[in-house]
C-alpha positions, 0 to 999 in steps of 0.5 A: 802274628805279624809285628803290626798286630803284635800286642805288648804284654799288659796292653788291651787287645782291640775290641776287648772293651766292646766285647766286655760291653756286650757281655755286660748287657747280655741276657745272662748278665741281666738275669744274674743281676735281677737274681742278685737284687732279688736275693738282696731285696728283703734286706734292703727293704728291712734296712730302709724301713727300720734303719734308714727311715728312723735315722732320717725321721730322728733328724727331722725330729731334732730340728722341730718341737715335736712332743707326744701331744703333737702325734694327734696333730702333726701339722702343728709341729714347728721348725725350731732349727738348732734350738733343741741342740742349744737347749741340750748343751745348756741343760744342767742335767745333761751336763751332769750325765755327760760328766758321768759318761766321760768318767765311765769311759775314761776310767772303764775303757783303759781298765778293760783294755789293760786287764784283758790284755794282761789276761790274754798274755797269761793265757797265751804264754803261761797257761797251757792246760785247760786253756779252753775252759778259761776262755769259756769262763771269761766269755760267759759274762758276755752272753749272760743276761743283764738281768742275771748279772744285775741280780748277782752284782746287787747281791755281791754289793749288798751293804750287809750281806754282800760278799764284797763287804764281807771280804773287806771286813776280813781285813778290817775295812768297813765297806760302803753302801755301794749302790746308794753312795754318790762316791762309790756307785759309779765305780761299782758300775765300772767294775760290773761293766769291765767284768762283762766286757773283758771276755770279748777283748780277751778273745780279740787279744788272743787272736792278735797275740797268736799273730806276733812272730815268735822270731821277734821274741827269740831275737829280742831274747838273744839281745838280752831283752827281758820279759817286760822289754819284749812285751813293751818293744815287740808285743805292743807295737805288733798288737797296735791294730788289734788294740785299736780295734778293741779300744774302738768297739769298747769305747763305742759301747761305753759311751752308750752305756745304759743297761747298768744304771737302768737295771742297778740304780735307775740313775741314782743316787742323786743322778750320780750314775745317770748316763747320756743314753739313759737321760735320752731314754727318759726324755723320750719317755717324757714325750720330749721327742725333738729334744731327745732326738737332738740329744741322741745326735749329740751322743753320736757326735761324742762317739765319732770324736772318741773314735777319732781320738783313739785312731789318733793315739793308737793308729799307725804313724806315717813317719817311721820311728827311730829304732829304740836303743834296747833293740840290738842288731839281731832284733832289728834285723828280724823286725826289718824282715 
């Protein structure tokens, strides 16, 4: 090859783009494209019919005064703009439901994360025998029917025969009527939700803990760091993406919590366990379709805001932090690797 035709490494050879275009529009390429779309078409149709379609229709409903009586005469529906959203924000019952949901999320999500992480750390380091049995045991509530869970928890929280009040009676404490008390009904809902959700978080955190390099712990131990210091300065920073993932999926589920009050309390007593999702469900049942659709979009915005806050608090920092004083040369060298 002469110097005039020599091609430098990384340079495109003459005619390569043209040959690529020919291959792209060749009969074989078109057949493969049609075959790919043929395989994907059933999912695309189902997704468009049962996901994209309802989402667009709910958006249309949110800006109209559609009610159940209008189903016989859809042409009578009027465009109301943002009136439904204004009515939602001015509704005292919605504000009560929003306060209950915020209470449920702000208490339940950190509690579920803390308990799950503590159990995962113990299972990853302290428990060596029967580890699989413990994993299955903690994950069983996740796959158990909410009806079965509700039956068990209603029995546990029974004011006279429940095991919780009996256990409190052994230490001289008179237990309340959990599900009929405006003070204790929501904490009981949070306890049941945390018990149901920690199984998934434990599995996630166990996977994250197995990715923490043991060399970091060994280097920190050589520097004189104790178990708590190693957990705080080695495990937690390394687990930040995993904790963020667990916080996001748990927060999204907790903002939309519906099954617990629906099965256990029907939103009572005195709407103390009424959630935004349950209130939206009731409005659809009452036939206020436009109002309920607007409420569902307010709930969607709340989910987005919560996810953004979690990314802000638990996401990776752009600016590097200064090394902590507790990490001495050996640990700093290992982290630098």
